[in-house]
C-alpha positions as CSV (number, residue, x, y, z in Angstrom):
1,X,1.2,-211.7,182.7
2,X,2.6,-214.3,185.1
3,X,2.6,-213.4,188.8
4,X,5.2,-215.2,190.8
5,X,5.2,-215.7,194.6
6,X,8.5,-216.4,196.2
7,X,8.1,-217.9,199.7
8,X,10.3,-216.7,202.5
9,X,13.9,-218.0,202.6
10,X,13.6,-219.9,199.3
11,X,15.1,-220.2,195.8
12,X,12.9,-220.3,192.7
13,X,14.0,-221.2,189.2
14,X,12.2,-218.9,186.8
15,X,11.7,-218.5,183.1
16,X,12.1,-214.8,182.2
17,X,11.2,-213.2,178.9
18,X,13.9,-211.2,177.2
19,X,14.0,-209.1,174.0
20,X,17.3,-210.1,172.4
21,X,16.6,-210.3,168.7
22,X,17.1,-213.4,166.6
23,X,20.9,-213.4,166.5
24,X,21.5,-213.7,170.3
25,X,21.7,-217.3,171.5
26,X,23.5,-217.0,174.8
27,X,24.3,-214.5,177.5
28,X,25.1,-213.8,181.1
29,X,22.4,-212.6,183.5
30,X,24.0,-210.2,185.9
31,X,23.5,-210.7,189.7
32,X,21.0,-208.1,190.9
33,X,19.0,-207.2,194.0
34,X,15.4,-207.1,192.7
35,X,14.1,-205.7,196.0
36,X,15.5,-205.7,199.5
37,X,16.6,-209.2,200.3
38,X,15.5,-210.7,197.0
39,X,18.3,-211.5,194.5
40,X,18.6,-212.7,190.9
41,X,21.5,-215.0,190.6
42,X,24.3,-214.4,188.1
43,X,24.1,-217.1,185.5
44,X,25.1,-218.2,182.0
45,X,21.9,-218.6,180.0
46,X,20.7,-219.8,176.6
47,X,17.9,-217.8,175.0
48,X,15.1,-220.2,173.9
49,X,11.8,-219.0,172.5
50,X,12.4,-215.4,173.8
51,X,13.1,-216.5,177.4
52,X,16.0,-217.4,179.7
53,X,16.0,-219.6,182.8
54,X,17.6,-218.3,185.9
55,X,17.3,-218.4,189.7
56,X,15.8,-215.9,192.2
57,X,16.5,-216.1,195.9
58,X,14.4,-214.7,198.7
59,X,16.5,-214.2,201.9
60,X,13.8,-212.4,203.8
61,X,11.3,-213.8,206.4
62,X,8.3,-212.8,204.2
63,X,6.8,-214.0,201.0
64,X,7.2,-211.6,198.0
65,X,5.2,-211.3,194.8
66,X,6.2,-209.8,191.5
67,X,5.2,-210.1,187.8
68,X,6.9,-211.3,184.7
69,X,5.5,-210.6,181.2
70,X,6.6,-210.3,177.6
71,X,5.6,-206.6,177.4
72,X,7.7,-205.5,180.3
73,X,10.2,-208.3,180.3
74,X,10.7,-208.4,184.0
75,X,8.1,-206.2,185.7
76,X,10.8,-205.2,188.1
77,X,13.2,-204.6,185.1
78,X,16.4,-205.8,186.7
79,X,17.3,-208.6,184.3
80,X,20.6,-207.3,182.7
81,X,22.0,-209.6,180.0
82,X,25.5,-209.4,178.6
83,X,25.4,-211.3,175.3
84,X,28.1,-213.5,174.0
85,X,28.8,-213.2,170.3
């Protein structure tokens, strides 16, 4: 399990595990509020080795911590992918 700390008022590029199956190569991560003031950016992604790369932004004045792992995908389970076929 990877624990991520996102400093106050910063953006972090993250690699997020996804369970897409072997056929899915690309998708769109939907913009989502992960917790108050912390947002996952909407982005076009390519699935590589079971992961996608996207951006998370912390607009608050406090550091936040969350976990990403293969079992739970995103521990906060807010990564919504729309796959392009």
